[in-house]
C-alpha positions, 0 to 999 in steps of 0.5 A, spaced: 880 235 349 873 232 353 874 231 360 874 225 363 870 222 369 870 216 374 863 214 376 864 209 382 857 205 384 856 198 386 849 198 383 852 197 375 845 199 372 845 206 376 853 207 374 851 205 367 845 210 367 850 216 370 855 214 364 850 214 359 848 221 361 855 224 361 857 221 355 851 224 351 854 231 354 860 230 351 864 227 357 869 221 357 866 216 363 869 210 366 865 206 371 868 202 377 864 198 382 869 196 388 874 200 391 880 197 388 878 198 381 876 205 383 883 206 386 886 203 380 882 207 375 883 214 379 891 213 378 891 210 371 885 214 368 887 221 372 880 223 371 878 230 372 872 229 376 870 223 381 862 221 382 862 217 388 855 214 391 855 216 398 851 209 400 857 205 397 862 209 401 858 208 407 858 200 406 865 200 403 868 204 409 872 211 408 879 208 407 877 209 399 877 217 400 883 216 405 887 213 399 885 218 394 888 223 399 894 220 400 896 219 393 899 225 390 896 223 383 889 223 385 889 228 391 887 234 387 881 230 383 875 233 386 869 229 388 862 229 387 858 225 392 851 223 390 848 223 397 841 220 400 837 226 403 835 225 410 829 228 412 830 229 419 836 233 418 837 240 414 842 239 408 847 243 411 849 239 416 848 232 413 855 231 411 859 236 415 864 232 416 866 231 409 870 238 409 877 237 407 876 230 404 876 232 397 868 232 396 867 238 392 859 238 392 853 233 394 848 232 389 842 230 393 837 224 391 833 224 387 835 228 381 835 229 374 840 228 368 839 236 368 841 237 375 847 232 374 850 235 368 849 242 370 853 241 377 858 237 373 859 243 369 860 248 375 865 243 378 869 242 372 869 250 370 871 252 377 877 254 380 881 250 384 878 250 391 872 254 389 868 247 391 870 245 397 866 242 403 859 243 405 858 250 404 857 248 397 852 242 397 848 242 391 840 242 393 837 239 387 832 234 387 826 231 384 826 234 376 823 228 372 823 227 365 829 227 359 833 220 358 836 218 365 831 223 369 834 219 375 828 221 380 824 215 378 830 211 378 827 205 382 822 204 377 827 205 371 831 199 374 826 195 374 823 196 367 830 195 365 831 189 369 825 186 366 827 188 359 834 184 360 830 178 362 825 178 356 831 179 351 835 173 354 829 169 353 828 172 346 835 170 344 834 163 346 827 162 342 830 165 336 836 160 336 830 155 335 826 159 330 826 157 323 824 161 317 824 158 310 824 161 303 824 159 296 827 161 289 826 158 282 819 156 283 821 152 289 827 149 286 831 151 291 829 152 299 833 156 304 832 155 312 835 160 317 834 161 324 832 167 328 838 170 328 839 169 320 844 163 320 843 159 315 841 152 317 839 148 311 839 148 304 835 144 299 836 143 291 832 140 286 836 136 282 833 138 276 836 145 277 843 142 277 846 143 271 854 143 270 853 148 264 849 153 268 852 153 275 851 161 275 843 160 275 844 155 281 848 160 285 843 166 284 837 161 286 841 160 292 843 167 294 836 169 293 833 164 297 838 165 303 837 173 302 829 172 303 829 167 309 834 172 312 830 178 311 824 174 314 828 172 320 830 180 321 823 182 320 821 178 326 827 179 330 826 187 330 818 186 331 819 182 337 825 186 340 821 192 339 815 189 343 820 188 349 823 195 349 816 198 348 816 200 355 822 205 355 820 208 348 823 214 347 829 214 351 833 211 345 837 207 350 844 205 347 846 198 345 848 194 351 844 197 356 839 191 355 
């Protein structure tokens, strides 16, 4: 059975990217953006690991960790902290105070998808108590490349946000676009919008023959299919022009 992981981060795009990388590695991942939702999911989903953004935790107070530790159902769950590295302090003392809080390890930013999955595997495969406290902080960082390589997260997020805006604008434009096709030498004309929805049918009375309804039906089907094909080709081409900025990342549906 696949291991379950809860990702807690109020930056929805970042949480989604971490989730996608985990799912590609074979894990079941769920996300939460605020403490009450995260506590509920920790109780109901009983994840094998919680990945927690340290910046979010500082903003949301430490009550979240305390409640996790107080609940006997969530106390055993190890925590992987995504931690910003402070340049003026050695890694070993950045979060010395987390010992005993359930934090199994720290993954310092920036890090790559490979760093993330590698450490997740080590934590989940370790014996209880092997990963505890600051003596086992991970010292990864700066390994770019691969889908979800998070070392350049800011630029990736900016590009993803622009893609979302362009995609929303495209959906509006497709709703007003019109694509027409004819059948039977123009006897039947079909018009669809950019989404492929039929908006108009025109039939020359000459082809309305009560004794040959099947011919008319075939002409209508042919015209509608051809018009819908035009709309689909245009939609695909325009969508590819939007997602070209992240070509090769093979983003999953719903991310933009």
